[in-house]
Structures are given as structure tokens and as C-alpha cells.
N, C-alpha and C positions, 0 to 999 in steps of 0.2 A: 504493499499499500504506499503510495507516494503522496505526501502532503506538502504543498508548497505555500509559502506565504511571503508577502512583500510588505515592508514597513515604509511609511511615508517619510517625508522630510529628507529625501535623498539617501535613505539607508539602503543597504544592499539587499536584494532579494536572495532568499535561500530556499533550498529544498531538502527534505529529509525523507529517508525511507525507513519505516519502522518495522523491524523484524517481528514476527508473530509473537515471540515470547514477551514483547514489550506492550502488546495490545491488551487493553482491559475488556474482557468479554461480558456482555450482558446476555446471559443464557435464557433464551426465550423458547417456550414450548407452546404449541397451539392450545388455545383456550376454547372451552365449549361455548363461551359467550353467555352462559347462564349465570345470573347473579341476583342478589337482592337489591332492589333500588335503594340508593343511599341519599339521593337528592331529588327534589321536586322543583319544577320550573315555577317561578313567580313573576318573571318578566319574559315574554316570548315574542320574538320578532319585532321589537320596537324600533321603528325607523329613527336614525340618528339625524336630527335636524341640522341642516347646513352641510351635510355629507351626502353626496349623490351616489358615489360608487367607489369600488376598489378599496374598501376597508380591509386592513390586514394587520396582524400582530396585535398583541395586547399585553399590558403589564400593570400590576398594582404597585402604587407608591405608598409606603407606610408614612412617609414624610407629609403627604398631603391628604391621605385617605381617599385618593381618587385613582382613576384608571387613565392610561395613555395608550393610544393606538396610532397607527400611521395609515396614510393612503398614498397611492401613486397615480400620476396623471390626473390631477396635479399632486405633487409631493407635499404632504401636509402632516403635521402632528396634531392629533385630536386629544383633548382632555375631557373626560367624562366623569360624572358622579357615579355612585355605585348602583344607581337605578337607570342609567343610560341617558341621562340628560347631558347634552353637549355644553360644556363650560367655555371652551376655547377652541378655535380652529387656527393653528399657527402655520404660516408658510415656512418653507425651509430654504436655506441658501446653499444646499449641497445635495448630492445623491440623485439617483435615477432608479426608478422601480423600487421604492422603499418597500420592505417586506416585514420587518420585525423591529421591535423595540423592547428594551428591558431596563427597569429601574436598578441603579447601582446603590446609591446612598444619597441622602439629602436631596439636592437638586441635580444630581448627575445621572445621566442615562447613556446607554449604548443603543445605536441604531444601525441596522443592516440594509444594504441594497443588494438585491439579487443580481442586478446587472453588474458583473465584475466581482461579485461576492466581497464587497468592501464593508468594513465596520468602522464607524466613527464614534467618538465620545461627544456628548452634547450636554450643555447646561440649560435647564429649563426651570426658571423661577417665576414668581408672580409678576415680575416686570418684563418677562420675555415677550417680544412681539414678533420676532422671527428667529427660528432655530438654525443655528450655524454650527460648524465643527468647533469643538473645544480647542483643539490645537491642529497643527498640520500632520500629526502622527495618526496614521490609520493602519488597519490590518486588512490584508487581502488574503483569503484562503480559497484555494482551488482544489476541489475534491474529485471532480469528474470531467472538467473541461467544458461543461455545458452550462452556459450562463443562465439558461431558462430552467434549469433544474438544480439550482444552487441553494444558498442559505434561505431557509423558510422560517426558521425559528431561532430565538435568542432567549437565554434565561441566565440571570446572574445568581450565583450562590453566595449570599452575604456572609455566611459563616466560613465557608471554605475559600472565599475570595477568588472564585474561578468563574469563567464565562463558558456557558455551553452553547454550541452552535449546532443546529440541525440541518442536515442536507436532505432536500425533499425526497429524492429517490435516485436509483441507479448510480450509486448505491444509497439506500436509506441508512443513514448513520449519524452518530452524534460525536462531536469533537469537543474536548475539554481544553480550554485555554487559560493558562495562568500568567499573570504579569500585565495583562492589558489595562487593568485599572491604574497602574503607574504610567504605562506608556501613553494613555490617552490624556494624561495630565502633563505630558512633556517631561516626565522624570526618568532618570536612568532605570531601565528595566530589562530583565531577562525574560523573554517570552517563551513559554514552553507549551507544546501541543501534544495531546495524546488522543488517539482514536478509541472511542467506545464503540466497538463493533458488535452488533447484535447477531444472534443466531439467524440463519437464513429464513426461518419460519416467520420472523417479524414482517418481512416483505409481504408474505401471503396473508398475514393476520391483519395488518393495518393498511397495506398498499402504498401509503405515502405518509409524509408528515407535513402538516401545514402550520403547526405551532407547538412549542414545548413550554413547560413550566416546571422548574425544579422546586418541589415542595420540601422546604427545610424542616418542617414539622414532622414529616414522615421520613425524610431522607430518601425520597423517591422521585423518579423522573415521571412527569405526566406528559403524555403525548396525545395531541389532537390530530386525527386523520380526516382529511377531506374526503378521500375516496370511500372509506368505510363508514364515515359519519359516526365515529366512536372516539371516546376519550379513554385511554389506557393508563394504568399505573404500572411502571416497571421498576423492579428491584433486582439488583445483581443476584444471579443464581436462583431466582424464584420464577414461578409462573406469573404471567401478566394478570392483572385484575382489570376487569371492565368497570369503569366508573360511570360513564354515561353512554347511552345509545341514543343518538339524536334522530330517532325515527318517530313517526306519528304514533301516538298511544303510549310512548315511553316517557316516564317521569312527568306525566301530565301534558305532554306536547300534543296540540291539536293538529299540527302540521310538522313534517320533517324539516330539519335544518339542512338546506340544500348545499350550501357552500361555506362551511365553517372555516375561518381563516385565522382567528386569534383566540388564545386561551390564557386565563389568569385565575389565580386562587387568592381569595381574601384570607385574613388571619383566622377567621372563624370557620374556614372550610367552604365558604361560598364559592361557587364556580361561575366565572364570567366568560362569555363567548361572544365574539363578533363574527358576523357572516356576511358574505357578499349579497347585495351590493352595499348595504348600509344598515344592517340589522343587529340588534343587541339582545342578548339572552342572559338571564340570571337564574341560577339553580341553587337553592338553599338546602343545607343538610337536613335529613330527617333524624328523629330520635329525641332523646332527653334534652340535649344541648339546644336543639332548635325550638323545643316547646317552651323554653324559658326566655327566648329572645323576643323582643318587641318587633312588631311588623315594621319594615323599613321602606317598602315601595308600595 
């Protein structure tokens, strides 16, 4: 497996070939798909005002208790409240075909463009009117040479200070990057990459990946698949768990979610999804914890 990356600001591009013994395997075996529903939909298919099409990516910011998504053509960053109300639509001064966004800490974010598979750092605070690159330092990761099947998901692990990248398909895989939080701030950094390579059954199980969210509470990777319309939980060395099945009649859905593109988890286990062209979904956990929570939407 060849992983190549190029650093901005005139730094030299490099390529590394990772021997199989250095790969971290997520062993995946086929699931029956049978599960007990753990979430129920409370907001289904709400159109995002001021957003016409091409919604993609989603992240929760604990600093603002809001959600952020991106769109392409035009390239925008969208801030939402937890019920799907659009708070801000911010133009961007960089990127082409924006696909993913992830909150890092405070007012810092990472944003990915599928065209060229480039990742930027960005600062978004209450005074931001246009989102631009934080510094000239960027990261470009090429996994399959196909710009139209490149980075589809980003997720930042706050505890481990590592960034996860999801390649859409051919191959469907996840890359772990360490050191980008320093690089994007223009600080001296050693950037390390490792391939998290799944068992071949993952491709037949999910088909593709349109978004990921590393759930620090569980220590698990959550994966949203557009083709299968499912959300899976993956743990190293364990069978996958089906968290959501986005079909009509499941979790209280009256219609299926046709083109899910962004996934985020709130601190209480609430699941947020955005779907093409401009739709918002919120799924709340069932059980004792949910029974004690006040209605929010």
C-alpha cells in the first residue's frame, strides 16, 4: 500500500510504502443486520434554509454546542443549531469540492476537499465572515489516484490528538494522521500516517463511506454509508454493530434517507445526519437516559 502526501509552504512531497506488519487491521465480519433500535428520529428531512444543494460533512463543536457542515458549488461552511436551524452561511476563500469538516478544539477546524484530497486548518469564531486557510500549511493525501473517489470523511480524536480520514471506496479505508494539529498552526511538526485497513467484507457490508465520526465515549469509529443507507459502529477485532438503518419504517422514519452525506454525534449520544440536497435529521437515544431528558426540538 502506497500512501503519498505533500505539505504546503514549499515543503517536499514524500511517499511511503507501509509493509503489512505495520498496518492496523480492523477485522470486520459480515453482520446479519438484525439489531434492537437504539435511536428514534425526532427531526426528519428538515430543509436547511439558505442551503439549496450539495450539503456534505458534519461535525459537532462542544465549544459552541452547534453543528458545522460544508457545501460545494458554491463552497460554503454552514453553522446549524442542534434542531437544524441555519445560524450562518459562510463563504470560503479556498478549496474546491468541499466534502468534510471536523471540529478540533475551541474555534479550530479541519476541512477537506475531495478535489486533490487536500486538508486545511481553519479558524471559525463568532466574528468570522469568510472562512480562509489558517496558514499556508496543508496536507494532501492520495490513496487511489482518483480525485472523484477520495476523502469523504474527517473526524478528529480530541483525546488521542489524531485526525482520521476516510477514503470513499476503491479502496474503502481509513487513514490515521498524527501531527496535523501542529502543522496547521504553522508549528514544527512530524506528520505520521498509518493505514487502518478493514477486512474485505467491509466493502460488501457498507459499499462506501460518506462520513465518519470517531466516538470518544465508546472509543469506536462510526461510519455512514451512502450506498447502504446505514450507520455502523466499528471496533478493532469485533463484529460491526448496526446503529441506524435509514430506511422507511426504521427508527420512526416515514421516508428513507436517500443520500446521507454527513454524520455527527452529540455528547449525549444524539445522532445528527445531513443528506442531499439540503436535509437535516436528528435521532435521539432510547432508554432511561432519554426518558429523563427534556424535549429539545
